[in-house]
C-alpha positions as CSV (number, residue, x, y, z in Angstrom):
1,X,-60.1,-125.5,3.0
2,X,-56.6,-124.0,3.0
3,X,-57.2,-120.9,5.1
4,X,-60.0,-119.5,7.3
5,X,-59.1,-116.3,9.0
6,X,-61.3,-113.8,10.9
7,X,-64.4,-113.8,13.0
8,X,-68.1,-114.3,12.5
9,X,-70.8,-111.6,11.9
10,X,-69.2,-110.3,8.7
11,X,-71.2,-108.6,5.9
12,X,-70.8,-107.8,2.2
13,X,-68.6,-110.6,1.1
14,X,-67.1,-110.8,-2.4
15,X,-65.7,-113.9,-4.0
16,X,-63.7,-115.0,-7.0
17,X,-61.5,-117.6,-8.6
18,X,-57.8,-118.2,-8.0
19,X,-55.9,-119.0,-11.2
20,X,-52.4,-120.4,-11.9
21,X,-51.1,-120.3,-15.5
22,X,-54.7,-119.7,-16.6
23,X,-56.1,-122.7,-14.7
24,X,-58.6,-122.3,-11.9
25,X,-57.0,-123.8,-8.8
26,X,-59.3,-122.5,-6.1
27,X,-61.8,-119.9,-5.0
28,X,-61.9,-117.2,-2.3
29,X,-64.5,-115.4,-0.2
30,X,-63.4,-112.1,1.4
31,X,-65.0,-109.3,3.4
32,X,-63.5,-106.5,5.5
33,X,-66.6,-105.1,7.2
34,X,-68.4,-106.6,10.2
35,X,-71.9,-105.7,11.3
36,X,-70.7,-103.7,14.3
37,X,-68.3,-101.6,12.1
38,X,-71.2,-100.9,9.7
39,X,-73.4,-99.7,12.6
40,X,-70.5,-97.4,13.7
41,X,-70.1,-96.0,10.3
42,X,-73.8,-95.4,9.9
43,X,-74.0,-93.7,13.2
44,X,-71.1,-91.4,12.5
45,X,-72.0,-90.5,8.9
46,X,-75.8,-90.7,8.8
47,X,-76.9,-90.5,12.4
48,X,-80.3,-92.1,12.2
49,X,-81.5,-95.2,14.3
50,X,-80.6,-98.5,12.6
51,X,-81.5,-102.1,13.3
52,X,-80.3,-105.4,11.8
53,X,-82.3,-108.6,11.5
54,X,-81.4,-112.2,10.5
55,X,-84.7,-113.7,9.6
56,X,-87.1,-112.5,12.3
57,X,-84.4,-112.3,14.9
58,X,-82.9,-108.8,15.8
59,X,-79.1,-108.8,15.9
60,X,-78.2,-107.5,19.4
61,X,-75.6,-105.0,18.5
62,X,-74.5,-102.0,20.5
63,X,-75.7,-98.8,18.9
64,X,-78.8,-100.3,17.3
65,X,-82.4,-99.5,18.4
66,X,-84.6,-102.0,20.2
67,X,-87.8,-102.6,18.3
68,X,-89.5,-105.2,20.4
69,X,-92.2,-107.2,18.5
70,X,-92.8,-104.3,16.0
71,X,-92.5,-105.5,12.4
72,X,-90.4,-103.1,10.3
73,X,-91.7,-102.6,6.7
74,X,-89.5,-102.4,3.6
75,X,-90.7,-98.8,3.2
76,X,-93.3,-96.8,5.1
77,X,-94.3,-95.4,8.5
78,X,-93.7,-97.2,11.8
79,X,-94.2,-96.4,15.5
80,X,-91.8,-97.6,18.1
81,X,-92.5,-96.8,21.8
82,X,-94.6,-93.8,20.8
83,X,-92.0,-92.4,18.4
84,X,-92.9,-92.1,14.7
85,X,-90.4,-93.1,12.0
86,X,-90.3,-93.7,8.2
87,X,-88.5,-97.0,7.6
88,X,-86.1,-97.8,4.7
89,X,-85.0,-101.4,4.6
90,X,-82.7,-103.3,2.3
91,X,-80.9,-106.7,2.2
92,X,-77.2,-107.1,2.7
93,X,-75.1,-110.3,2.1
94,X,-74.0,-112.2,5.2
95,X,-70.7,-114.1,5.4
96,X,-70.3,-116.7,4.2
97,X,-73.9,-116.9,3.0
98,X,-77.3,-115.7,3.9
99,X,-79.1,-112.4,4.3
100,X,-78.9,-109.6,6.8
101,X,-81.8,-107.2,6.8
102,X,-80.8,-103.6,7.5
103,X,-83.4,-101.0,8.4
104,X,-82.8,-97.2,8.8
105,X,-85.4,-95.4,10.8
106,X,-85.8,-91.7,9.8
107,X,-87.6,-89.5,12.4
108,X,-91.1,-88.6,11.3
109,X,-92.1,-86.2,14.1
110,X,-93.2,-82.6,13.7
111,X,-90.7,-80.5,11.8
112,X,-88.6,-83.4,10.7
113,X,-89.6,-83.2,7.1
114,X,-90.2,-87.0,6.9
115,X,-93.8,-87.1,8.0
116,X,-96.8,-87.3,5.7
117,X,-97.8,-83.8,6.5
118,X,-94.5,-82.1,5.8
119,X,-94.9,-78.8,4.0
120,X,-91.4,-79.2,2.3
121,X,-91.0,-80.6,-1.1
122,X,-89.1,-83.9,-1.7
123,X,-86.3,-81.9,-3.3
124,X,-86.0,-79.6,-0.2
125,X,-85.9,-82.6,2.1
126,X,-83.2,-84.2,0.0
127,X,-81.1,-81.1,0.0
128,X,-81.5,-80.6,3.7
129,X,-80.6,-84.2,4.5
130,X,-77.4,-84.1,2.4
131,X,-76.4,-81.0,4.2
132,X,-77.0,-82.6,7.6
133,X,-74.9,-85.6,6.6
134,X,-72.1,-83.4,5.3
135,X,-72.1,-81.6,8.6
136,X,-71.7,-84.9,10.4
137,X,-68.8,-85.9,8.1
138,X,-67.1,-82.5,8.7
139,X,-67.2,-83.0,12.5
140,X,-65.6,-86.4,12.1
141,X,-62.9,-85.0,9.8
142,X,-62.1,-82.2,12.1
143,X,-61.7,-84.6,15.0
144,X,-59.4,-86.8,12.9
145,X,-57.3,-83.8,11.7
146,X,-58.0,-84.5,8.0
147,X,-57.5,-81.9,5.3
148,X,-60.2,-79.8,3.6
149,X,-59.4,-81.5,0.3
150,X,-59.9,-84.9,1.8
151,X,-63.2,-83.9,3.2
152,X,-64.4,-82.6,-0.2
153,X,-63.4,-85.9,-1.9
154,X,-65.0,-88.1,0.8
155,X,-68.2,-86.1,1.0
156,X,-68.7,-86.0,-2.8
157,X,-68.1,-89.7,-3.2
158,X,-70.6,-90.6,-0.4
159,X,-73.4,-88.1,-1.1
160,X,-73.0,-87.3,-4.8
161,X,-73.1,-83.6,-4.1
162,X,-70.6,-81.0,-5.3
163,X,-68.8,-79.7,-2.2
164,X,-67.0,-76.4,-1.7
165,X,-65.2,-74.8,1.2
166,X,-64.8,-71.0,0.9
167,X,-63.5,-68.2,3.2
168,X,-64.4,-64.5,3.1
169,X,-67.4,-62.8,1.7
170,X,-68.5,-60.9,-1.4
171,X,-65.7,-60.1,-3.8
172,X,-63.1,-61.3,-1.3
173,X,-64.4,-64.9,-1.2
174,X,-61.6,-67.4,-1.6
175,X,-62.1,-71.1,-2.4
176,X,-60.0,-73.3,-0.1
177,X,-61.1,-76.6,-1.6
178,X,-63.8,-77.8,-4.0
179,X,-65.2,-80.4,-6.3
180,X,-64.4,-78.2,-9.3
181,X,-62.0,-75.3,-9.8
182,X,-62.6,-72.5,-9.9
183,X,-66.2,-73.5,-9.1
184,X,-69.3,-71.3,-9.3
185,X,-68.5,-67.6,-9.3
186,X,-71.0,-66.9,-6.6
187,X,-72.7,-69.4,-4.2
188,X,-75.8,-68.5,-2.2
189,X,-76.0,-69.8,1.4
190,X,-79.2,-71.6,0.4
191,X,-81.7,-71.8,-2.5
192,X,-80.9,-73.0,-6.1
193,X,-78.1,-72.3,-8.6
194,X,-77.5,-73.1,-12.2
195,X,-74.0,-74.4,-12.8
196,X,-72.6,-76.0,-16.0
197,X,-76.1,-76.6,-17.4
198,X,-77.4,-78.3,-14.3
199,X,-79.7,-77.0,-11.6
200,X,-78.6,-77.7,-8.0
201,X,-80.2,-77.1,-4.6
202,X,-77.7,-75.4,-2.2
203,X,-77.3,-75.9,1.5
204,X,-74.4,-74.6,3.6
205,X,-73.0,-74.3,7.1
206,X,-70.3,-72.3,8.8
207,X,-67.3,-74.0,10.3
208,X,-63.6,-73.5,11.3
209,X,-60.7,-74.7,9.2
210,X,-57.1,-74.0,10.3
211,X,-58.5,-71.5,12.8
212,X,-60.3,-69.6,10.1
213,X,-64.0,-69.2,9.7
214,X,-65.2,-70.8,6.5
215,X,-68.5,-71.8,4.9
216,X,-69.1,-75.3,3.5
217,X,-71.5,-75.6,0.6
218,X,-73.3,-78.7,-0.7
219,X,-74.7,-78.6,-4.3
220,X,-77.3,-81.3,-4.7
221,X,-78.5,-82.1,-8.2
222,X,-82.2,-81.5,-8.6
């Protein structure tokens, strides 16, 4: 070992070989994300309860939910202290080795759209959730003073949705930033649209950019 820098509780390591004149002279293992930082990002950008486990032991991190002795499934319904959720769990790599189990708990109460009795289609739930996440990202970018163009790039890369920011109404609508230029000629506040041969679900919200009222649109591929 020539160098060991950093702290414990790191996730998502990547490794490789170090070469000198074509000959392997060593290896490296690198990660830039710890578990607390991951929880912070999930809370800011997704905003649903999250819990991490190593084996059967919950990782006691600030910002995670306490589940007690309740076993969390890979997928499916779960009840924690009387609240109903739908669980989505996946494995992440621990550093330097091992597995961290990450579980997201999506609310499944009345009107959430995640419950078994939801009247909304899967496509409608998907569009609404992307819109909710985009709204969270917008609030973060406003707080950080980031540009509209940066918001569009970041949101599209993280949600896969085409993103547009427009000001005005009717024939006077002006695109401030967008995934494509000039973008769709007309965008509904909600519903569906056909654009460049693909059908998208549309969700939007009003906001302020540079002291002007704008509307932010998310186009989710259906």
